C-alpha positions as CSV (number, residue, x, y, z in Angstrom):
1,M,-20.9,9.1,-3.0
2,S,-21.4,5.4,-4.4
3,D,-21.2,2.3,-2.6
4,D,-18.0,1.7,-4.1
5,K,-16.1,4.3,-2.7
6,K,-15.1,4.6,0.9
7,K,-13.8,7.7,2.9
8,I,-10.6,7.4,4.8
9,V,-10.3,9.7,8.1
10,F,-7.9,9.7,10.5
11,Y,-6.7,12.5,13.2
12,D,-3.3,14.1,13.7
13,T,-2.1,17.3,15.4
14,L,-2.5,20.8,13.8
15,D,1.4,21.3,13.1
16,R,1.8,18.2,11.0
17,Q,-1.5,18.5,9.3
18,T,-0.2,22.5,8.5
19,R,3.2,20.6,7.1
20,F,1.3,18.6,5.0
21,R,-0.5,21.0,3.5
22,V,2.3,23.1,2.6
23,R,4.1,20.1,1.0
24,L,1.0,19.5,-0.8
25,Q,0.7,22.8,-2.2
26,H,4.4,23.2,-3.0
27,D,4.2,19.6,-5.0
28,S,0.8,20.8,-6.3
29,L,-0.8,17.9,-5.0
30,N,-4.3,17.5,-2.7
31,Q,-4.8,15.3,-0.5
32,S,-7.0,12.6,-2.4
33,Q,-4.5,12.5,-5.4
34,F,-1.7,12.0,-2.3
35,F,-3.3,9.7,-0.2
36,R,-4.2,7.3,-3.7
37,M,-0.6,7.6,-4.7
38,M,0.4,6.2,-1.4
39,I,-2.1,3.7,-1.3
40,T,-1.7,2.4,-4.7
41,G,2.4,2.4,-4.5
42,Y,1.4,-0.2,-0.8
43,T,-1.0,-1.9,-2.2
44,E,1.3,-2.7,-5.7
45,N,4.2,-3.6,-3.4
46,D,6.2,-0.4,-4.9
47,P,9.9,-1.1,-3.7
48,D,11.0,2.6,-2.7
49,L,7.7,2.7,-0.7
50,L,7.8,-0.6,1.2
51,A,11.7,0.6,1.8
52,F,10.4,3.7,3.4
53,L,8.0,1.7,5.7
54,D,10.4,-0.8,6.6
55,K,12.4,2.0,7.8
56,C,9.4,3.8,9.9
57,K,8.8,0.1,11.1
58,E,12.2,-0.5,12.4
59,K,12.5,3.2,14.1
60,E,8.8,2.9,15.6
61,L,9.3,-0.9,16.6
62,I,6.3,-1.9,14.7
63,Q,7.4,-5.0,13.8
64,G,10.4,-7.4,14.9
65,K,13.4,-7.7,12.4
66,A,12.5,-11.1,11.6
67,K,8.6,-10.4,10.7
68,R,10.0,-7.5,8.5
69,D,12.6,-9.7,6.6
70,S,9.9,-12.5,6.7
71,N,7.7,-9.7,4.9
72,K,10.4,-8.4,2.2
73,L,10.8,-12.1,1.2
74,S,7.6,-12.7,0.4
75,V,6.8,-9.6,-1.3
76,K,10.2,-10.4,-3.5
77,K,8.4,-14.1,-4.1
78,G,5.2,-12.5,-5.6
79,L,7.0,-10.2,-7.8
80,Q,9.1,-13.3,-8.8
81,N,5.9,-15.6,-9.5
82,K,4.4,-12.5,-11.3
83,T,7.1,-12.3,-13.3
84,K,7.7,-15.6,-13.8
85,F,4.3,-16.6,-15.0
86,A,3.9,-13.1,-17.1
87,L,0.7,-12.4,-15.0
88,D,-0.6,-8.9,-15.6
89,D,-2.6,-7.1,-13.0
90,A,-6.1,-8.5,-15.2
91,D,-5.1,-11.8,-14.9
92,I,-4.1,-11.6,-10.9
93,E,-7.4,-10.5,-10.1
94,S,-9.2,-12.9,-11.8
95,I,-7.5,-15.1,-9.9
96,F,-8.6,-13.2,-6.7
97,D,-12.4,-13.7,-7.7
98,I,-12.3,-17.0,-8.4
99,I,-11.1,-17.7,-4.8
100,Q,-13.6,-15.4,-3.5
101,K,-16.3,-17.2,-5.4
102,E,-15.0,-20.8,-4.2
103,H,-14.6,-19.3,-0.9
104,P,-16.6,-16.5,0.1
105,D,-15.9,-16.7,3.8
106,L,-12.5,-15.8,3.2
Protein backbone atom coordinates (compact mmCIF):
# COMPACT_ATOMS: atom_id res chain seq x y z
CA MET A 1 0.00 0.00 0.00
CA SER A 2 1.36 3.42 -0.90
CA ASP A 3 2.02 6.14 1.67
CA ASP A 4 -0.84 8.29 0.36
CA LYS A 5 -3.46 5.73 1.43
CA LYS A 6 -4.50 5.18 5.02
CA LYS A 7 -6.44 2.34 6.55
CA ILE A 8 -9.53 3.11 8.63
CA VAL A 9 -10.53 0.48 11.17
CA PHE A 10 -13.09 0.38 13.96
CA TYR A 11 -14.94 -2.24 15.95
CA ASP A 12 -18.66 -2.91 16.26
CA THR A 13 -20.94 -5.74 17.30
CA LEU A 14 -21.32 -8.93 15.29
CA ASP A 15 -25.04 -8.21 14.83
CA ARG A 16 -24.46 -4.74 13.37
CA GLN A 17 -21.66 -6.01 11.14
CA THR A 18 -23.89 -8.78 9.83
CA ARG A 19 -26.80 -6.41 9.14
CA PHE A 20 -24.36 -3.98 7.49
CA ARG A 21 -22.99 -6.65 5.15
CA VAL A 22 -26.52 -7.78 4.20
CA ARG A 23 -27.47 -4.16 3.35
CA LEU A 24 -24.28 -3.72 1.34
CA GLN A 25 -25.02 -6.85 -0.65
CA HIS A 26 -28.59 -5.67 -1.21
CA ASP A 27 -27.26 -2.36 -2.60
CA SER A 28 -24.46 -4.04 -4.61
CA LEU A 29 -21.75 -2.21 -2.65
CA ASN A 30 -18.63 -3.30 -0.88
CA GLN A 31 -17.43 -1.80 2.39
CA SER A 32 -14.75 0.34 0.74
CA GLN A 33 -17.21 1.85 -1.71
CA PHE A 34 -19.68 2.59 1.07
CA PHE A 35 -17.17 4.29 3.36
CA ARG A 36 -15.59 6.27 0.53
CA MET A 37 -19.05 7.55 -0.43
CA MET A 38 -19.81 8.49 3.18
CA ILE A 39 -16.45 10.23 3.63
CA THR A 40 -16.95 12.16 0.39
CA GLY A 41 -20.44 13.23 1.45
CA TYR A 42 -19.16 14.28 4.86
CA THR A 43 -16.08 16.17 3.67
CA GLU A 44 -18.01 17.87 0.85
CA ASN A 45 -20.82 18.91 3.22
CA ASP A 46 -23.59 16.99 1.51
CA PRO A 47 -26.78 18.53 2.95
CA ASP A 48 -28.61 15.19 3.22
CA LEU A 49 -25.73 13.49 5.04
CA LEU A 50 -25.21 16.49 7.34
CA ALA A 51 -28.94 16.53 8.19
CA PHE A 52 -28.73 12.84 9.11
CA LEU A 53 -25.63 13.44 11.25
CA ASP A 54 -27.29 16.37 12.97
CA LYS A 55 -30.26 14.16 13.83
CA CYS A 56 -27.88 11.50 15.19
CA LYS A 57 -25.94 14.05 17.24
CA GLU A 58 -29.17 15.30 18.78
CA LYS A 59 -30.36 11.77 19.57
CA GLU A 60 -27.00 10.70 21.03
CA LEU A 61 -26.47 14.03 22.86
CA ILE A 62 -23.12 14.50 21.10
CA GLN A 63 -23.33 18.28 20.75
CA GLY A 64 -25.55 20.95 22.20
CA LYS A 65 -28.15 22.64 20.02
CA ALA A 66 -26.17 25.91 19.92
CA LYS A 67 -23.05 24.13 18.61
CA ARG A 68 -25.06 22.18 16.02
CA ASP A 69 -26.75 25.39 14.87
CA SER A 70 -23.37 27.13 14.68
CA ASN A 71 -21.97 24.29 12.57
CA LYS A 72 -24.95 24.46 10.21
CA LEU A 73 -24.50 28.20 9.82
CA SER A 74 -20.78 27.77 9.06
CA VAL A 75 -21.49 25.19 6.36
CA LYS A 76 -24.21 27.40 4.87
CA LYS A 77 -21.90 30.43 4.79
CA GLY A 78 -19.12 28.34 3.26
CA LEU A 79 -21.40 27.14 0.48
CA GLN A 80 -22.61 30.71 -0.12
CA ASN A 81 -19.01 31.94 -0.39
CA LYS A 82 -18.15 29.11 -2.73
CA THR A 83 -21.02 30.18 -4.98
CA LYS A 84 -20.40 33.91 -4.52
CA PHE A 85 -16.75 33.67 -5.53
CA ALA A 86 -17.33 30.91 -8.11
CA LEU A 87 -14.75 28.65 -6.50
CA ASP A 88 -14.40 25.11 -7.70
CA ASP A 89 -12.69 22.29 -5.81
CA ALA A 90 -9.34 22.91 -7.55
CA ASP A 91 -9.42 26.59 -6.52
CA ILE A 92 -10.21 25.69 -2.95
CA GLU A 93 -7.43 23.09 -2.89
CA SER A 94 -4.98 25.70 -4.20
CA ILE A 95 -5.99 28.09 -1.44
CA PHE A 96 -5.39 25.39 1.18
CA ASP A 97 -2.00 24.59 -0.39
CA ILE A 98 -0.99 28.25 -0.14
CA ILE A 99 -2.12 28.46 3.47
CA GLN A 100 -0.22 25.28 4.31
CA LYS A 101 2.98 26.62 2.74
CA GLU A 102 2.71 29.92 4.59
CA HIS A 103 1.69 28.32 7.89
CA PRO A 104 3.15 24.79 8.07
CA ASP A 105 2.41 24.60 11.80
CA LEU A 106 -1.38 24.55 11.20
